[in-house]
N, C-alpha and C positions, 0 to 999 in steps of 0.2 A: 045361751052362749053367743057372744058377738062373732060376726064373720071376720076372721082375721085373714090377711093375704097369705098366699103360699110363699115359700122361700124362693127368691129369684135365682139362687145358686143351684139348689138341689131339688126344688119343686116339692118340698116336704109340706105336709098339711099341719104338722105339729109345731106351729110357731106360737110365740107368746109375746106380749107387750110389756116393756119395763122402762118407765120414765121417758116415754116418747119414742123409744126405739123398739123395733121388732127384732126378735132373736129366734134363730133356728137351733134347737137343741141337737139336731142330728149332724149338721156340718159346722155349727158355730158362727155362721154368718150373721152380722148385725146390719140393719139398715133403717132409715127413717121413712115414714110414709111419703114425705115430700120428695125424696130421691126416687122412690118407686113410681110416683105419679109423673115426675119429670122425664123418666127414661122410657115411657110408653110411646112406641111408634115414632120416635124422634131420631132420625139418622142424620148425623152431621157429616157432610162430605167436605174434606179439606184438600187444598192443592199441595204442591210439593213444598211450599214455604209455610204451610200451616194456616193459610187464610181460608175462611169459611166460604164455600161456593153456594150460590143460590140459582134458581131458574132465571134465565135471561142474562146472566153474566157474560162478559167477554173474557176469553182466555188466550194464552200463547203456549204453543207446544215447546217444551224445553229440551227435547231429544229427538233425533231422527227416528221415525217409527215406520217399520216395514208394514205394508198393507197385506194382510193375509189373503192368499189366493191371487196375488198380482205381483208384478215386478216393480211397481212404483213405490215411492217412499214419501211420507209426509215429513217435510223438512223442518229443522229446528227454526223457531221464530214464526211459524205459521200462525196467523191470528184467526180465531174462531169466534163468531158473534152468536149471541142468543142461544146459549146451551140449555139443555134440559137434563135434570138429574133423574136417574132411574135406579132401581134396585138391581143387584147382581154384581158380577165380577167387574164389569166395565161400568163405572158410575155415571158417565156422561154420554148423552145422546146428542149429536150435533150434525150439522151439514157443513162440509168443508168445500170451498170453491175448488173446482177441478177434480174432486174425488167423489162428491155426493154425500149421502148419509153415512155416518160412521159412529162407532162407539169407541170411547177413549177411557183409559184409566186415569183417575185424578192424580196419581203420583207422577204423571208425565206432563202435567200442565201447570201453569201459574196464572193467577188472576191478574187482569190488566187494571 
């Protein structure tokens, strides 16, 4: 018997192939092998406007952001160069002039 992939939705082993699609009888999910291979370890980070961010991009802060543990604020319009994308709740790792190293959420920035 051929090694069939597990269902990406419910992780069931009882999948079968029908006309180029894989089908899970337990949850009813259907997917193609191309879609399954494309989704492996590919996390796309988007800014507030939906533009795809990559390592080394320059961004602008679109909202005043309070710095946790400090009384200072990162002002709207602050430009940040050479970002690095990381996994976790805060998608962006960067260095802001006057503040130092910081982590930002991608929903509060826009790509330059």
